[in-house]
C-alpha positions in Angstrom: -11.8 -13.4 7.5 -13.1 -12.9 3.7 -11.8 -11.2 1.3 -14.0 -8.9 0.7 -13.0 -7.5 4.1 -9.4 -7.9 3.2 -7.8 -3.8 2.5 -6.9 -3.9 -1.4 -5.5 -0.6 -2.5 -5.0 2.9 -0.3 -3.7 6.1 -1.8 -1.9 8.9 0.5 -1.3 12.5 -0.3 0.7 14.8 0.9 1.3 18.5 -0.2 4.4 17.5 -2.5 3.9 13.8 -2.0 2.0 10.7 -3.3 2.0 7.1 -2.4 -0.1 4.1 -2.6 -0.1 0.9 -1.0 -1.9 -2.3 -2.5 -2.7 -6.0 -1.8 -2.3 -9.1 -4.7 -0.9 -12.4 -4.7 1.4 -12.9 -7.7 1.5 -15.7 -9.8 3.2 -18.1 -7.4 0.2 -17.8 -5.1 1.9 -15.4 -2.5 0.6 -12.3 -0.8 2.6 -9.0 -2.0 2.4 -5.8 -0.6 3.1 -3.6 -3.4 4.6 0.5 -2.6 4.8 3.2 -4.9 5.6 7.0 -4.5 6.7 10.4 -6.0 6.2 13.8 -6.9 3.1 15.5 -6.8 3.9 17.6 -10.1 6.3 15.7 -12.0 6.2 12.1 -14.0 8.7 9.1 -12.6 8.8 7.6 -8.7 9.4 4.5 -7.5 8.0 1.2 -6.7 8.9 -1.7 -4.4 7.0 -5.2 -4.4 7.2 -6.9 -1.3 6.0 -10.9 -1.1 4.3 -12.9 2.2 3.9 -16.1 2.6 0.9 -15.6 4.6 -2.1 -13.4 4.1 -1.6 -12.2 7.9 1.4 -11.8 7.3 0.5 -8.9 4.3 -2.2 -7.3 5.9 0.3 -6.7 9.3 2.8 -5.0 7.1 0.3 -3.0 5.4 -1.2 -1.6 8.4 2.1 -0.9 9.5 2.6 1.0 6.1 -0.6 2.8 6.5 0.4 4.1 10.1 4.1 5.2 9.1 2.2 7.2 6.7 0.3 8.9 9.2 2.7 9.7 11.3 4.6 11.0 8.5 1.9 13.5 7.2 0.2 11.9 4.6 -3.9 12.0 4.8 -5.7 9.2 3.0 -6.8 10.1 -0.2 -8.9 6.7 -1.6 -9.3 3.4 0.4 -10.6 0.4 -1.3 -11.9 -2.5 0.3 
């Protein structure tokens, strides 16, 4: 798999909520899944970073998080690959 084929960022939106997923490498070379969420009508929100030992594990977690957003009624706003 080429790096350009890897999904790197997606933004999801609901009527009052937003959710963003991002795949990045950290300083130690681990792949990390960054998740950020919050309300659309106010500042703030929360974020979390989950490190993975392999790119395959990170992509699996990314895909799982995307499917979960769909099941919860979010709509894909943008997707960068």
